[in-house]
PyMOL Python script that loads the backbone (N, CA, C, O; Angstrom):
from pymol import cmd

cmd.read_pdbstr("""\
ATOM      1  N   UNK A   1     -38.103  36.337 -40.379  1.00  0.00           N
ATOM      2  CA  UNK A   1     -37.298  37.234 -41.161  1.00  0.00           C
ATOM      3  C   UNK A   1     -37.576  38.678 -40.819  1.00  0.00           C
ATOM      4  O   UNK A   1     -38.539  38.994 -40.120  1.00  0.00           O
ATOM      5  N   UNK A   2     -36.740  39.531 -41.307  1.00  0.00           N
ATOM      6  CA  UNK A   2     -36.892  40.952 -41.035  1.00  0.00           C
ATOM      7  C   UNK A   2     -37.908  41.610 -41.953  1.00  0.00           C
ATOM      8  O   UNK A   2     -38.397  42.694 -41.636  1.00  0.00           O
ATOM      9  N   UNK A   3     -38.238  40.999 -43.069  1.00  0.00           N
ATOM     10  CA  UNK A   3     -39.185  41.566 -44.018  1.00  0.00           C
ATOM     11  C   UNK A   3     -40.417  40.662 -44.073  1.00  0.00           C
ATOM     12  O   UNK A   3     -40.373  39.599 -44.692  1.00  0.00           O
ATOM     13  N   UNK A   4     -41.512  41.068 -43.435  1.00  0.00           N
ATOM     14  CA  UNK A   4     -42.697  40.210 -43.386  1.00  0.00           C
ATOM     15  C   UNK A   4     -43.232  39.823 -44.764  1.00  0.00           C
ATOM     16  O   UNK A   4     -43.675  38.691 -44.958  1.00  0.00           O
ATOM     17  N   UNK A   5     -43.195  40.746 -45.717  1.00  0.00           N
ATOM     18  CA  UNK A   5     -43.703  40.436 -47.058  1.00  0.00           C
ATOM     19  C   UNK A   5     -42.843  39.367 -47.729  1.00  0.00           C
ATOM     20  O   UNK A   5     -43.363  38.392 -48.271  1.00  0.00           O
ATOM     21  N   UNK A   6     -41.534  39.555 -47.689  1.00  0.00           N
ATOM     22  CA  UNK A   6     -40.625  38.596 -48.311  1.00  0.00           C
ATOM     23  C   UNK A   6     -40.711  37.239 -47.618  1.00  0.00           C
ATOM     24  O   UNK A   6     -40.723  36.203 -48.283  1.00  0.00           O
ATOM     25  N   UNK A   7     -40.770  37.239 -46.302  1.00  0.00           N
ATOM     26  CA  UNK A   7     -40.897  35.990 -45.552  1.00  0.00           C
ATOM     27  C   UNK A   7     -42.174  35.254 -45.951  1.00  0.00           C
ATOM     28  O   UNK A   7     -42.166  34.036 -46.135  1.00  0.00           O
ATOM     29  N   UNK A   8     -43.266  35.998 -46.081  1.00  0.00           N
ATOM     30  CA  UNK A   8     -44.543  35.390 -46.463  1.00  0.00           C
ATOM     31  C   UNK A   8     -44.476  34.787 -47.864  1.00  0.00           C
ATOM     32  O   UNK A   8     -44.938  33.667 -48.078  1.00  0.00           O
ATOM     33  N   UNK A   9     -43.908  35.518 -48.812  1.00  0.00           N
ATOM     34  CA  UNK A   9     -43.832  35.036 -50.198  1.00  0.00           C
ATOM     35  C   UNK A   9     -42.918  33.816 -50.305  1.00  0.00           C
ATOM     36  O   UNK A   9     -43.268  32.834 -50.959  1.00  0.00           O
ATOM     37  N   UNK A  10     -41.755  33.876 -49.669  1.00  0.00           N
ATOM     38  CA  UNK A  10     -40.833  32.735 -49.703  1.00  0.00           C
ATOM     39  C   UNK A  10     -41.450  31.517 -49.028  1.00  0.00           C
ATOM     40  O   UNK A  10     -41.345  30.400 -49.534  1.00  0.00           O
ATOM     41  N   UNK A  11     -42.092  31.733 -47.885  1.00  0.00           N
ATOM     42  CA  UNK A  11     -42.719  30.631 -47.166  1.00  0.00           C
ATOM     43  C   UNK A  11     -43.817  29.968 -47.974  1.00  0.00           C
ATOM     44  O   UNK A  11     -43.902  28.741 -48.023  1.00  0.00           O
ATOM     45  N   UNK A  12     -44.657  30.771 -48.609  1.00  0.00           N
ATOM     46  CA  UNK A  12     -45.749  30.222 -49.421  1.00  0.00           C
ATOM     47  C   UNK A  12     -45.201  29.420 -50.602  1.00  0.00           C
ATOM     48  O   UNK A  12     -45.717  28.350 -50.921  1.00  0.00           O
ATOM     49  N   UNK A  13     -44.168  29.933 -51.241  1.00  0.00           N
ATOM     50  CA  UNK A  13     -43.555  29.210 -52.360  1.00  0.00           C
ATOM     51  C   UNK A  13     -42.945  27.894 -51.883  1.00  0.00           C
ATOM     52  O   UNK A  13     -43.043  26.878 -52.571  1.00  0.00           O
ATOM     53  N   UNK A  14     -42.321  27.910 -50.719  1.00  0.00           N
ATOM     54  CA  UNK A  14     -41.718  26.701 -50.159  1.00  0.00           C
ATOM     55  C   UNK A  14     -42.797  25.650 -49.875  1.00  0.00           C
ATOM     56  O   UNK A  14     -42.628  24.476 -50.205  1.00  0.00           O
ATOM     57  N   UNK A  15     -43.905  26.080 -49.263  1.00  0.00           N
ATOM     58  CA  UNK A  15     -45.002  25.155 -48.961  1.00  0.00           C
ATOM     59  C   UNK A  15     -45.533  24.527 -50.244  1.00  0.00           C
ATOM     60  O   UNK A  15     -45.706  23.311 -50.318  1.00  0.00           O
ATOM     61  N   UNK A  16     -45.790  25.348 -51.243  1.00  0.00           N
ATOM     62  CA  UNK A  16     -46.326  24.828 -52.505  1.00  0.00           C
ATOM     63  C   UNK A  16     -45.339  23.880 -53.185  1.00  0.00           C
ATOM     64  O   UNK A  16     -45.738  22.861 -53.748  1.00  0.00           O
ATOM     65  N   UNK A  17     -44.059  24.219 -53.130  1.00  0.00           N
ATOM     66  CA  UNK A  17     -43.054  23.352 -53.731  1.00  0.00           C
ATOM     67  C   UNK A  17     -42.887  22.045 -52.981  1.00  0.00           C
ATOM     68  O   UNK A  17     -42.743  20.989 -53.596  1.00  0.00           O
ATOM     69  N   UNK A  18     -42.905  22.106 -51.663  1.00  0.00           N
ATOM     70  CA  UNK A  18     -42.721  20.916 -50.839  1.00  0.00           C
ATOM     71  C   UNK A  18     -43.926  19.982 -50.927  1.00  0.00           C
ATOM     72  O   UNK A  18     -43.768  18.769 -51.069  1.00  0.00           O
ATOM     73  N   UNK A  19     -45.108  20.538 -50.843  1.00  0.00           N
ATOM     74  CA  UNK A  19     -46.314  19.713 -50.824  1.00  0.00           C
ATOM     75  C   UNK A  19     -46.758  19.292 -52.217  1.00  0.00           C
ATOM     76  O   UNK A  19     -47.397  18.252 -52.375  1.00  0.00           O
ATOM     77  N   UNK A  20     -46.431  20.081 -53.218  1.00  0.00           N
ATOM     78  CA  UNK A  20     -46.830  19.747 -54.578  1.00  0.00           C
ATOM     79  C   UNK A  20     -48.333  19.800 -54.763  1.00  0.00           C
ATOM     80  O   UNK A  20     -49.075  20.117 -53.834  1.00  0.00           O
ATOM     81  N   UNK A  21     -48.770  19.487 -55.963  1.00  0.00           N
ATOM     82  CA  UNK A  21     -50.214  19.462 -56.233  1.00  0.00           C
ATOM     83  C   UNK A  21     -50.597  18.315 -57.164  1.00  0.00           C
ATOM     84  O   UNK A  21     -51.647  18.353 -57.806  1.00  0.00           O
ATOM     85  N   UNK A  22     -49.751  17.306 -57.232  1.00  0.00           N
ATOM     86  CA  UNK A  22     -50.022  16.156 -58.089  1.00  0.00           C
ATOM     87  C   UNK A  22     -50.564  15.015 -57.234  1.00  0.00           C
ATOM     88  O   UNK A  22     -49.838  14.479 -56.397  1.00  0.00           O
ATOM     89  N   UNK A  23     -51.831  14.635 -57.427  1.00  0.00           N
ATOM     90  CA  UNK A  23     -52.422  13.597 -56.593  1.00  0.00           C
ATOM     91  C   UNK A  23     -51.837  12.207 -56.822  1.00  0.00           C
ATOM     92  O   UNK A  23     -52.082  11.305 -56.021  1.00  0.00           O
ATOM     93  N   UNK A  24     -51.076  12.010 -57.891  1.00  0.00           N
ATOM     94  CA  UNK A  24     -50.498  10.698 -58.185  1.00  0.00           C
ATOM     95  C   UNK A  24     -49.281  10.423 -57.306  1.00  0.00           C
ATOM     96  O   UNK A  24     -49.034   9.278 -56.928  1.00  0.00           O
ATOM     97  N   UNK A  25     -48.530  11.456 -56.984  1.00  0.00           N
ATOM     98  CA  UNK A  25     -47.292  11.289 -56.228  1.00  0.00           C
ATOM     99  C   UNK A  25     -47.491  11.647 -54.763  1.00  0.00           C
ATOM    100  O   UNK A  25     -48.318  12.489 -54.415  1.00  0.00           O
ATOM    101  N   UNK A  26     -46.718  10.991 -53.920  1.00  0.00           N
ATOM    102  CA  UNK A  26     -46.765  11.307 -52.495  1.00  0.00           C
ATOM    103  C   UNK A  26     -46.294  12.732 -52.263  1.00  0.00           C
ATOM    104  O   UNK A  26     -45.422  13.237 -52.971  1.00  0.00           O
ATOM    105  N   UNK A  27     -46.874  13.362 -51.280  1.00  0.00           N
ATOM    106  CA  UNK A  27     -46.492  14.715 -50.925  1.00  0.00           C
ATOM    107  C   UNK A  27     -45.874  14.702 -49.534  1.00  0.00           C
ATOM    108  O   UNK A  27     -46.164  13.825 -48.720  1.00  0.00           O
ATOM    109  N   UNK A  28     -45.036  15.663 -49.278  1.00  0.00           N
ATOM    110  CA  UNK A  28     -44.538  15.886 -47.924  1.00  0.00           C
ATOM    111  C   UNK A  28     -45.432  16.937 -47.284  1.00  0.00           C
ATOM    112  O   UNK A  28     -45.876  17.869 -47.956  1.00  0.00           O
ATOM    113  N   UNK A  29     -45.697  16.796 -46.006  1.00  0.00           N
ATOM    114  CA  UNK A  29     -46.543  17.758 -45.301  1.00  0.00           C
ATOM    115  C   UNK A  29     -45.674  18.847 -44.693  1.00  0.00           C
ATOM    116  O   UNK A  29     -44.821  18.578 -43.847  1.00  0.00           O
ATOM    117  N   UNK A  30     -45.897  20.069 -45.128  1.00  0.00           N
ATOM    118  CA  UNK A  30     -45.175  21.210 -44.562  1.00  0.00           C
ATOM    119  C   UNK A  30     -45.792  21.582 -43.221  1.00  0.00           C
ATOM    120  O   UNK A  30     -46.983  21.368 -42.995  1.00  0.00           O
ATOM    121  N   UNK A  31     -44.976  22.137 -42.338  1.00  0.00           N
ATOM    122  CA  UNK A  31     -45.441  22.567 -41.018  1.00  0.00           C
ATOM    123  C   UNK A  31     -44.905  23.966 -40.738  1.00  0.00           C
ATOM    124  O   UNK A  31     -43.693  24.182 -40.749  1.00  0.00           O
ATOM    125  N   UNK A  32     -45.793  24.907 -40.490  1.00  0.00           N
ATOM    126  CA  UNK A  32     -45.402  26.272 -40.130  1.00  0.00           C
ATOM    127  C   UNK A  32     -45.043  26.296 -38.648  1.00  0.00           C
ATOM    128  O   UNK A  32     -45.870  25.973 -37.795  1.00  0.00           O
ATOM    129  N   UNK A  33     -43.815  26.676 -38.352  1.00  0.00           N
ATOM    130  CA  UNK A  33     -43.333  26.668 -36.968  1.00  0.00           C
ATOM    131  C   UNK A  33     -42.649  27.997 -36.672  1.00  0.00           C
ATOM    132  O   UNK A  33     -42.072  28.582 -37.589  1.00  0.00           O
ATOM    133  N   UNK A  34     -42.678  28.458 -35.553  1.00  0.00           N
ATOM    134  CA  UNK A  34     -43.415  28.174 -34.341  1.00  0.00           C
ATOM    135  C   UNK A  34     -44.364  29.338 -34.122  1.00  0.00           C
ATOM    136  O   UNK A  34     -43.914  30.472 -33.957  1.00  0.00           O
ATOM    137  N   UNK A  35     -45.644  29.090 -34.116  1.00  0.00           N
ATOM    138  CA  UNK A  35     -46.684  30.125 -34.015  1.00  0.00           C
ATOM    139  C   UNK A  35     -46.822  30.598 -32.588  1.00  0.00           C
ATOM    140  O   UNK A  35     -46.963  29.752 -31.705  1.00  0.00           O
ATOM    141  N   UNK A  36     -46.795  31.786 -32.315  1.00  0.00           N
ATOM    142  CA  UNK A  36     -46.195  32.906 -33.048  1.00  0.00           C
ATOM    143  C   UNK A  36     -45.265  33.635 -32.090  1.00  0.00           C
ATOM    144  O   UNK A  36     -45.318  33.423 -30.879  1.00  0.00           O
ATOM    145  N   UNK A  37     -44.439  34.468 -32.620  1.00  0.00           N
ATOM    146  CA  UNK A  37     -43.472  35.267 -31.856  1.00  0.00           C
ATOM    147  C   UNK A  37     -42.493  34.356 -31.118  1.00  0.00           C
ATOM    148  O   UNK A  37     -42.147  34.610 -29.964  1.00  0.00           O
ATOM    149  N   UNK A  38     -42.052  33.299 -31.788  1.00  0.00           N
ATOM    150  CA  UNK A  38     -41.051  32.401 -31.206  1.00  0.00           C
ATOM    151  C   UNK A  38     -39.740  33.158 -31.135  1.00  0.00           C
ATOM    152  O   UNK A  38     -39.146  33.502 -32.156  1.00  0.00           O
ATOM    153  N   UNK A  39     -39.311  33.403 -29.947  1.00  0.00           N
ATOM    154  CA  UNK A  39     -38.115  34.213 -29.755  1.00  0.00           C
ATOM    155  C   UNK A  39     -37.627  34.022 -28.334  1.00  0.00           C
ATOM    156  O   UNK A  39     -38.253  33.342 -27.521  1.00  0.00           O
ATOM    157  N   UNK A  40     -36.515  34.630 -28.065  1.00  0.00           N
ATOM    158  CA  UNK A  40     -36.006  34.596 -26.702  1.00  0.00           C
ATOM    159  C   UNK A  40     -35.004  33.495 -26.480  1.00  0.00           C
ATOM    160  O   UNK A  40     -34.688  32.733 -27.393  1.00  0.00           O
ATOM    161  N   UNK A  41     -34.509  33.412 -25.275  1.00  0.00           N
ATOM    162  CA  UNK A  41     -33.478  32.419 -24.951  1.00  0.00           C
ATOM    163  C   UNK A  41     -34.028  30.992 -24.996  1.00  0.00           C
ATOM    164  O   UNK A  41     -35.055  30.697 -24.383  1.00  0.00           O
ATOM    165  N   UNK A  42     -33.346  30.118 -25.716  1.00  0.00           N
ATOM    166  CA  UNK A  42     -33.796  28.730 -25.871  1.00  0.00           C
ATOM    167  C   UNK A  42     -33.914  27.993 -24.537  1.00  0.00           C
ATOM    168  O   UNK A  42     -34.844  27.209 -24.346  1.00  0.00           O
ATOM    169  N   UNK A  43     -33.002  28.232 -23.633  1.00  0.00           N
ATOM    170  CA  UNK A  43     -33.064  27.490 -22.366  1.00  0.00           C
ATOM    171  C   UNK A  43     -34.276  27.884 -21.526  1.00  0.00           C
ATOM    172  O   UNK A  43     -34.658  27.159 -20.608  1.00  0.00           O
ATOM    173  N   UNK A  44     -34.882  29.032 -21.837  1.00  0.00           N
ATOM    174  CA  UNK A  44     -36.070  29.484 -21.109  1.00  0.00           C
ATOM    175  C   UNK A  44     -37.334  29.424 -21.974  1.00  0.00           C
ATOM    176  O   UNK A  44     -38.336  30.063 -21.652  1.00  0.00           O
ATOM    177  N   UNK A  45     -37.290  28.669 -23.053  1.00  0.00           N
ATOM    178  CA  UNK A  45     -38.406  28.704 -24.003  1.00  0.00           C
ATOM    179  C   UNK A  45     -39.737  28.276 -23.413  1.00  0.00           C
ATOM    180  O   UNK A  45     -40.784  28.675 -23.923  1.00  0.00           O
ATOM    181  N   UNK A  46     -39.731  27.474 -22.352  1.00  0.00           N
ATOM    182  CA  UNK A  46     -40.984  27.048 -21.723  1.00  0.00           C
ATOM    183  C   UNK A  46     -41.490  28.073 -20.711  1.00  0.00           C
ATOM    184  O   UNK A  46     -42.614  27.961 -20.222  1.00  0.00           O
ATOM    185  N   UNK A  47     -40.668  29.068 -20.398  1.00  0.00           N
ATOM    186  CA  UNK A  47     -41.023  30.089 -19.411  1.00  0.00           C
ATOM    187  C   UNK A  47     -41.110  31.480 -20.018  1.00  0.00           C
ATOM    188  O   UNK A  47     -41.717  32.375 -19.431  1.00  0.00           O
ATOM    189  N   UNK A  48     -40.508  31.669 -21.186  1.00  0.00           N
ATOM    190  CA  UNK A  48     -40.379  32.986 -21.795  1.00  0.00           C
ATOM    191  C   UNK A  48     -41.738  33.544 -22.203  1.00  0.00           C
ATOM    192  O   UNK A  48     -42.576  32.818 -22.739  1.00  0.00           O
ATOM    193  N   UNK A  49     -41.956  34.833 -21.950  1.00  0.00           N
ATOM    194  CA  UNK A  49     -43.185  35.517 -22.345  1.00  0.00           C
ATOM    195  C   UNK A  49     -42.816  36.632 -23.319  1.00  0.00           C
ATOM    196  O   UNK A  49     -42.281  37.662 -22.909  1.00  0.00           O
ATOM    197  N   UNK A  50     -43.094  36.435 -24.586  1.00  0.00           N
ATOM    198  CA  UNK A  50     -42.795  37.445 -25.604  1.00  0.00           C
ATOM    199  C   UNK A  50     -43.882  38.510 -25.563  1.00  0.00           C
ATOM    200  O   UNK A  50     -45.059  38.210 -25.762  1.00  0.00           O
ATOM    201  N   UNK A  51     -43.494  39.735 -25.307  1.00  0.00           N
ATOM    202  CA  UNK A  51     -44.442  40.840 -25.247  1.00  0.00           C
ATOM    203  C   UNK A  51     -44.409  41.570 -26.586  1.00  0.00           C
ATOM    204  O   UNK A  51     -43.352  42.004 -27.043  1.00  0.00           O
ATOM    205  N   UNK A  52     -45.567  41.697 -27.200  1.00  0.00           N
ATOM    206  CA  UNK A  52     -45.655  42.337 -28.504  1.00  0.00           C
ATOM    207  C   UNK A  52     -46.942  43.149 -28.581  1.00  0.00           C
ATOM    208  O   UNK A  52     -47.981  42.726 -28.073  1.00  0.00           O
ATOM    209  N   UNK A  53     -46.872  44.306 -29.213  1.00  0.00           N
ATOM    210  CA  UNK A  53     -48.085  45.104 -29.408  1.00  0.00           C
ATOM    211  C   UNK A  53     -48.947  44.442 -30.486  1.00  0.00           C
ATOM    212  O   UNK A  53     -48.455  43.656 -31.295  1.00  0.00           O
ATOM    213  N   UNK A  54     -50.228  44.770 -30.481  1.00  0.00           N
ATOM    214  CA  UNK A  54     -51.129  44.242 -31.510  1.00  0.00           C
ATOM    215  C   UNK A  54     -50.654  44.667 -32.895  1.00  0.00           C
ATOM    216  O   UNK A  54     -50.718  43.886 -33.844  1.00  0.00           O
ATOM    217  N   UNK A  55     -50.183  45.894 -33.010  1.00  0.00           N
ATOM    218  CA  UNK A  55     -49.681  46.409 -34.292  1.00  0.00           C
ATOM    219  C   UNK A  55     -48.493  45.584 -34.773  1.00  0.00           C
ATOM    220  O   UNK A  55     -48.434  45.199 -35.941  1.00  0.00           O
ATOM    221  N   UNK A  56     -47.549  45.313 -33.877  1.00  0.00           N
ATOM    222  CA  UNK A  56     -46.369  44.530 -34.248  1.00  0.00           C
ATOM    223  C   UNK A  56     -46.754  43.096 -34.616  1.00  0.00           C
ATOM    224  O   UNK A  56     -46.214  42.533 -35.568  1.00  0.00           O
ATOM    225  N   UNK A  57     -47.682  42.508 -33.866  1.00  0.00           N
ATOM    226  CA  UNK A  57     -48.144  41.158 -34.198  1.00  0.00           C
ATOM    227  C   UNK A  57     -48.706  41.106 -35.616  1.00  0.00           C
ATOM    228  O   UNK A  57     -48.342  40.236 -36.407  1.00  0.00           O
ATOM    229  N   UNK A  58     -49.594  42.044 -35.929  1.00  0.00           N
ATOM    230  CA  UNK A  58     -50.291  42.016 -37.217  1.00  0.00           C
ATOM    231  C   UNK A  58     -49.441  42.490 -38.386  1.00  0.00           C
ATOM    232  O   UNK A  58     -49.691  42.104 -39.528  1.00  0.00           O
ATOM    233  N   UNK A  59     -48.436  43.325 -38.115  1.00  0.00           N
ATOM    234  CA  UNK A  59     -47.607  43.828 -39.212  1.00  0.00           C
ATOM    235  C   UNK A  59     -46.310  43.049 -39.401  1.00  0.00           C
ATOM    236  O   UNK A  59     -45.752  43.033 -40.498  1.00  0.00           O
ATOM    237  N   UNK A  60     -45.825  42.403 -38.339  1.00  0.00           N
ATOM    238  CA  UNK A  60     -44.516  41.755 -38.403  1.00  0.00           C
ATOM    239  C   UNK A  60     -44.579  40.239 -38.307  1.00  0.00           C
ATOM    240  O   UNK A  60     -43.992  39.542 -39.135  1.00  0.00           O
ATOM    241  N   UNK A  61     -45.281  39.720 -37.312  1.00  0.00           N
ATOM    242  CA  UNK A  61     -45.219  38.289 -37.018  1.00  0.00           C
ATOM    243  C   UNK A  61     -46.275  37.434 -37.724  1.00  0.00           C
ATOM    244  O   UNK A  61     -45.978  36.314 -38.138  1.00  0.00           O
ATOM    245  N   UNK A  62     -47.482  37.936 -37.864  1.00  0.00           N
ATOM    246  CA  UNK A  62     -48.573  37.099 -38.370  1.00  0.00           C
ATOM    247  C   UNK A  62     -48.717  37.009 -39.888  1.00  0.00           C
ATOM    248  O   UNK A  62     -49.269  36.018 -40.367  1.00  0.00           O
ATOM    249  N   UNK A  63     -48.250  37.993 -40.682  1.00  0.00           N
ATOM    250  CA  UNK A  63     -48.439  37.888 -42.134  1.00  0.00           C
ATOM    251  C   UNK A  63     -47.874  36.604 -42.752  1.00  0.00           C
ATOM    252  O   UNK A  63     -48.497  36.029 -43.645  1.00  0.00           O
ATOM    253  N   UNK A  64     -46.732  36.157 -42.299  1.00  0.00           N
ATOM    254  CA  UNK A  64     -46.148  34.935 -42.870  1.00  0.00           C
ATOM    255  C   UNK A  64     -47.009  33.715 -42.555  1.00  0.00           C
ATOM    256  O   UNK A  64     -47.186  32.846 -43.408  1.00  0.00           O
ATOM    257  N   UNK A  65     -47.542  33.645 -41.342  1.00  0.00           N
ATOM    258  CA  UNK A  65     -48.393  32.508 -40.995  1.00  0.00           C
ATOM    259  C   UNK A  65     -49.678  32.521 -41.823  1.00  0.00           C
ATOM    260  O   UNK A  65     -50.134  31.470 -42.274  1.00  0.00           O
ATOM    261  N   UNK A  66     -50.261  33.697 -42.025  1.00  0.00           N
ATOM    262  CA  UNK A  66     -51.461  33.798 -42.858  1.00  0.00           C
ATOM    263  C   UNK A  66     -51.158  33.341 -44.284  1.00  0.00           C
ATOM    264  O   UNK A  66     -51.946  32.615 -44.889  1.00  0.00           O
ATOM    265  N   UNK A  67     -50.018  33.768 -44.813  1.00  0.00           N
ATOM    266  CA  UNK A  67     -49.641  33.372 -46.176  1.00  0.00           C
ATOM    267  C   UNK A  67     -49.462  31.858 -46.278  1.00  0.00           C
ATOM    268  O   UNK A  67     -49.838  31.260 -47.286  1.00  0.00           O
ATOM    269  N   UNK A  68     -48.895  31.236 -45.251  1.00  0.00           N
ATOM    270  CA  UNK A  68     -48.705  29.785 -45.269  1.00  0.00           C
ATOM    271  C   UNK A  68     -50.042  29.059 -45.208  1.00  0.00           C
ATOM    272  O   UNK A  68     -50.248  28.072 -45.914  1.00  0.00           O
ATOM    273  N   UNK A  69     -50.950  29.543 -44.369  1.00  0.00           N
ATOM    274  CA  UNK A  69     -52.280  28.935 -44.295  1.00  0.00           C
ATOM    275  C   UNK A  69     -52.996  29.107 -45.632  1.00  0.00           C
ATOM    276  O   UNK A  69     -53.618  28.171 -46.133  1.00  0.00           O
ATOM    277  N   UNK A  70     -52.907  30.305 -46.206  1.00  0.00           N
ATOM    278  CA  UNK A  70     -53.521  30.542 -47.520  1.00  0.00           C
ATOM    279  C   UNK A  70     -52.910  29.645 -48.599  1.00  0.00           C
ATOM    280  O   UNK A  70     -53.585  29.287 -49.564  1.00  0.00           O
ATOM    281  N   UNK A  71     -51.630  29.282 -48.436  1.00  0.00           N
ATOM    282  CA  UNK A  71     -50.945  28.411 -49.401  1.00  0.00           C
ATOM    283  C   UNK A  71     -51.266  26.936 -49.176  1.00  0.00           C
ATOM    284  O   UNK A  71     -50.849  26.083 -49.959  1.00  0.00           O
ATOM    285  N   UNK A  72     -52.010  26.633 -48.100  1.00  0.00           N
ATOM    286  CA  UNK A  72     -52.426  25.258 -47.850  1.00  0.00           C
ATOM    287  C   UNK A  72     -51.495  24.454 -46.974  1.00  0.00           C
ATOM    288  O   UNK A  72     -51.489  23.226 -47.053  1.00  0.00           O
ATOM    289  N   UNK A  73     -50.704  25.112 -46.139  1.00  0.00           N
ATOM    290  CA  UNK A  73     -49.796  24.379 -45.254  1.00  0.00           C
ATOM    291  C   UNK A  73     -50.593  23.327 -44.468  1.00  0.00           C
ATOM    292  O   UNK A  73     -51.700  23.599 -44.004  1.00  0.00           O
ATOM    293  N   UNK A  74     -50.028  22.144 -44.327  1.00  0.00           N
ATOM    294  CA  UNK A  74     -50.738  21.030 -43.698  1.00  0.00           C
ATOM    295  C   UNK A  74     -50.797  21.107 -42.178  1.00  0.00           C
ATOM    296  O   UNK A  74     -51.703  20.536 -41.571  1.00  0.00           O
ATOM    297  N   UNK A  75     -49.850  21.801 -41.552  1.00  0.00           N
ATOM    298  CA  UNK A  75     -49.816  21.840 -40.089  1.00  0.00           C
ATOM    299  C   UNK A  75     -49.211  23.150 -39.601  1.00  0.00           C
ATOM    300  O   UNK A  75     -48.422  23.791 -40.295  1.00  0.00           O
ATOM    301  N   UNK A  76     -49.599  23.527 -38.397  1.00  0.00           N
ATOM    302  CA  UNK A  76     -49.011  24.680 -37.721  1.00  0.00           C
ATOM    303  C   UNK A  76     -48.632  24.220 -36.324  1.00  0.00           C
ATOM    304  O   UNK A  76     -49.466  23.693 -35.588  1.00  0.00           O
ATOM    305  N   UNK A  77     -47.378  24.418 -35.963  1.00  0.00           N
ATOM    306  CA  UNK A  77     -46.897  24.046 -34.634  1.00  0.00           C
ATOM    307  C   UNK A  77     -46.802  25.295 -33.778  1.00  0.00           C
ATOM    308  O   UNK A  77     -46.223  26.302 -34.185  1.00  0.00           O
ATOM    309  N   UNK A  78     -47.374  25.217 -32.598  1.00  0.00           N
ATOM    310  CA  UNK A  78     -47.315  26.375 -31.709  1.00  0.00           C
ATOM    311  C   UNK A  78     -45.917  26.506 -31.108  1.00  0.00           C
ATOM    312  O   UNK A  78     -45.142  25.551 -31.063  1.00  0.00           O
ATOM    313  N   UNK A  79     -45.628  27.714 -30.652  1.00  0.00           N
ATOM    314  CA  UNK A  79     -44.356  27.969 -29.972  1.00  0.00           C
ATOM    315  C   UNK A  79     -44.453  27.450 -28.541  1.00  0.00           C
ATOM    316  O   UNK A  79     -45.548  27.214 -28.029  1.00  0.00           O
ATOM    317  N   UNK A  80     -43.316  27.277 -27.913  1.00  0.00           N
ATOM    318  CA  UNK A  80     -43.289  26.821 -26.531  1.00  0.00           C
ATOM    319  C   UNK A  80     -43.517  27.967 -25.558  1.00  0.00           C
ATOM    320  O   UNK A  80     -43.985  27.756 -24.439  1.00  0.00           O
ATOM    321  N   UNK A  81     -43.190  29.168 -25.982  1.00  0.00           N
ATOM    322  CA  UNK A  81     -43.281  30.325 -25.098  1.00  0.00           C
ATOM    323  C   UNK A  81     -44.714  30.831 -24.990  1.00  0.00           C
ATOM    324  O   UNK A  81     -45.629  30.294 -25.614  1.00  0.00           O
ATOM    325  N   UNK A  82     -44.887  31.865 -24.194  1.00  0.00           N
ATOM    326  CA  UNK A  82     -46.145  32.598 -24.119  1.00  0.00           C
ATOM    327  C   UNK A  82     -45.994  33.858 -24.946  1.00  0.00           C
ATOM    328  O   UNK A  82     -44.880  34.324 -25.187  1.00  0.00           O
ATOM    329  N   UNK A  83     -47.108  34.406 -25.378  1.00  0.00           N
ATOM    330  CA  UNK A  83     -47.115  35.699 -26.045  1.00  0.00           C
ATOM    331  C   UNK A  83     -48.116  36.577 -25.313  1.00  0.00           C
ATOM    332  O   UNK A  83     -49.299  36.250 -25.220  1.00  0.00           O
ATOM    333  N   UNK A  84     -47.628  37.687 -24.798  1.00  0.00           N
ATOM    334  CA  UNK A  84     -48.463  38.609 -24.017  1.00  0.00           C
ATOM    335  C   UNK A  84     -49.213  37.882 -22.904  1.00  0.00           C
ATOM    336  O   UNK A  84     -50.383  38.158 -22.641  1.00  0.00           O
ATOM    337  N   UNK A  85     -48.517  36.949 -22.257  1.00  0.00           N
ATOM    338  CA  UNK A  85     -49.071  36.233 -21.118  1.00  0.00           C
ATOM    339  C   UNK A  85     -49.917  35.023 -21.454  1.00  0.00           C
ATOM    340  O   UNK A  85     -50.316  34.283 -20.555  1.00  0.00           O
ATOM    341  N   UNK A  86     -50.202  34.803 -22.736  1.00  0.00           N
ATOM    342  CA  UNK A  86     -51.045  33.679 -23.157  1.00  0.00           C
ATOM    343  C   UNK A  86     -50.200  32.579 -23.785  1.00  0.00           C
ATOM    344  O   UNK A  86     -49.290  32.872 -24.559  1.00  0.00           O
ATOM    345  N   UNK A  87     -50.485  31.306 -23.463  1.00  0.00           N
ATOM    346  CA  UNK A  87     -49.757  30.224 -24.124  1.00  0.00           C
ATOM    347  C   UNK A  87     -50.012  30.265 -25.625  1.00  0.00           C
ATOM    348  O   UNK A  87     -51.122  30.559 -26.069  1.00  0.00           O
ATOM    349  N   UNK A  88     -48.985  29.971 -26.394  1.00  0.00           N
ATOM    350  CA  UNK A  88     -49.158  29.944 -27.850  1.00  0.00           C
ATOM    351  C   UNK A  88     -49.910  28.702 -28.231  1.00  0.00           C
ATOM    352  O   UNK A  88     -50.167  28.474 -29.413  1.00  0.00           O
TER     353      UNK A  88
END
""", "prot")
cmd.dss("prot")
cmd.show_as("cartoon", "prot")
cmd.util.cbc("prot")
cmd.orient("prot")
């Protein structure tokens, strides 16, 4: 999303709602996708290298993932692309 704070809050609420907290009932496992900076042309997703500054990563892309982990998300799926030359 365009608003990291709103994306983080909505994502955390979704995880908590989807997974629930009642041990008697089955839960669905939420998965945070695609870590991180998933972007670019889909047909090149295995070759694409997303270039992002450290500031942009920490202020724009990573807050939502941190909020999901803090909310207890069961899984995180990496992106297919690279970020700053490193595989996700």
